[in-house]
C-alpha positions as CSV (number, residue, x, y, z in Angstrom):
1,M,-40.4,-3.1,-53.7
2,S,-37.1,-4.3,-52.3
3,W,-34.6,-6.9,-53.6
4,A,-36.2,-9.4,-51.1
5,T,-39.9,-8.9,-51.8
6,D,-40.4,-11.8,-54.1
7,Y,-38.3,-14.1,-51.9
8,I,-40.3,-13.1,-48.8
9,T,-43.6,-13.8,-50.6
10,K,-42.5,-17.3,-51.5
11,L,-41.2,-17.9,-47.9
12,L,-44.5,-16.9,-46.5
13,Q,-46.2,-19.4,-48.8
14,G,-44.0,-22.1,-47.4
15,E,-41.5,-22.3,-50.3
16,T,-37.7,-22.5,-50.0
17,V,-35.8,-19.8,-52.0
18,N,-32.4,-19.6,-53.5
19,F,-30.6,-16.3,-54.4
20,R,-27.2,-14.7,-54.7
21,P,-26.9,-11.7,-52.4
22,R,-24.4,-9.0,-53.3
23,G,-22.3,-7.1,-50.8
24,H,-19.6,-7.7,-48.2
25,S,-21.3,-7.2,-44.9
26,M,-21.5,-10.9,-44.2
27,V,-17.9,-12.0,-45.2
28,P,-16.5,-14.6,-44.5
29,L,-19.8,-16.3,-43.7
30,I,-21.3,-15.4,-47.1
31,Q,-19.2,-14.1,-49.9
32,S,-20.8,-11.7,-52.4
33,G,-22.6,-13.7,-55.1
34,Q,-22.7,-17.0,-53.3
35,L,-25.8,-19.1,-53.7
36,C,-27.8,-18.9,-50.5
37,T,-30.7,-21.3,-49.6
38,V,-33.3,-19.8,-47.3
39,E,-36.1,-21.9,-45.8
40,P,-39.3,-20.7,-44.1
41,L,-38.8,-20.3,-40.4
42,N,-41.8,-22.5,-39.4
43,D,-41.4,-23.6,-35.8
44,R,-37.6,-23.2,-35.6
45,L,-36.3,-21.4,-32.6
46,L,-34.0,-18.5,-33.4
47,S,-30.7,-18.4,-31.6
48,R,-27.6,-16.2,-31.6
49,G,-25.6,-16.9,-34.8
50,S,-28.6,-17.8,-37.0
51,I,-28.6,-16.0,-40.3
52,V,-32.0,-14.8,-41.3
53,L,-33.9,-13.0,-44.1
54,C,-35.6,-10.2,-42.1
55,K,-36.8,-6.6,-42.0
56,V,-35.4,-4.0,-39.6
57,R,-36.8,-0.5,-39.7
58,G,-38.2,-1.0,-43.2
59,T,-35.0,-2.5,-44.8
60,H,-34.5,-6.1,-45.7
61,Y,-31.3,-8.0,-44.7
62,L,-29.8,-11.4,-44.8
63,H,-27.9,-10.9,-41.6
64,L,-27.0,-12.4,-38.2
65,V,-29.2,-12.8,-35.1
66,T,-26.9,-11.4,-32.4
67,A,-29.4,-11.5,-29.5
68,V,-32.8,-12.8,-28.7
69,R,-35.2,-11.4,-26.0
70,S,-38.8,-12.3,-25.6
71,D,-40.5,-11.7,-29.0
72,Q,-37.7,-9.6,-30.5
73,V,-34.3,-10.3,-32.1
74,Q,-31.3,-8.1,-32.6
75,I,-29.9,-8.1,-36.2
76,S,-26.3,-7.3,-37.1
77,N,-24.0,-7.8,-40.0
78,N,-20.8,-9.8,-39.6
79,R,-18.6,-6.7,-39.4
80,G,-19.9,-5.4,-36.1
81,R,-22.7,-3.1,-37.3
82,M,-26.0,-3.6,-35.4
83,N,-29.0,-3.0,-37.6
84,G,-31.4,-3.0,-34.7
85,W,-34.1,-4.9,-32.9
86,T,-37.1,-6.3,-34.8
87,P,-40.1,-8.3,-33.8
88,S,-40.1,-12.0,-34.6
89,K,-42.9,-11.5,-37.1
90,N,-40.3,-9.7,-39.3
91,I,-38.1,-12.8,-39.6
92,F,-39.2,-14.5,-42.9
93,G,-36.7,-17.3,-43.3
94,I,-33.5,-18.9,-42.1
95,L,-30.3,-19.6,-44.1
96,T,-29.7,-23.3,-44.4
97,Q,-27.0,-23.6,-47.1
98,V,-24.3,-21.5,-48.8
99,Q,-22.7,-22.7,-52.1
100,D,-20.4,-21.2,-54.7
């Protein structure tokens, strides 16, 4: 079970989730410990620059969409590290708000 398992379960049930991720890979977009609101993806189209709760190669991230092709998205942090490509089915929610 990862840090995101409970949040993903709620998102898949159509619920919006709030949590405070830790780490510095998304600075300055998200500071460590800021309150993040993530909503179910529903019918939203993903685009470059969206921040999503996703799974890439078995690891969960709240990271950036840096490219979209067909039914896959490229996920990266905000420091230039690419996590990899993942199918759209591995995108569980989209960040809609960041608060202190």
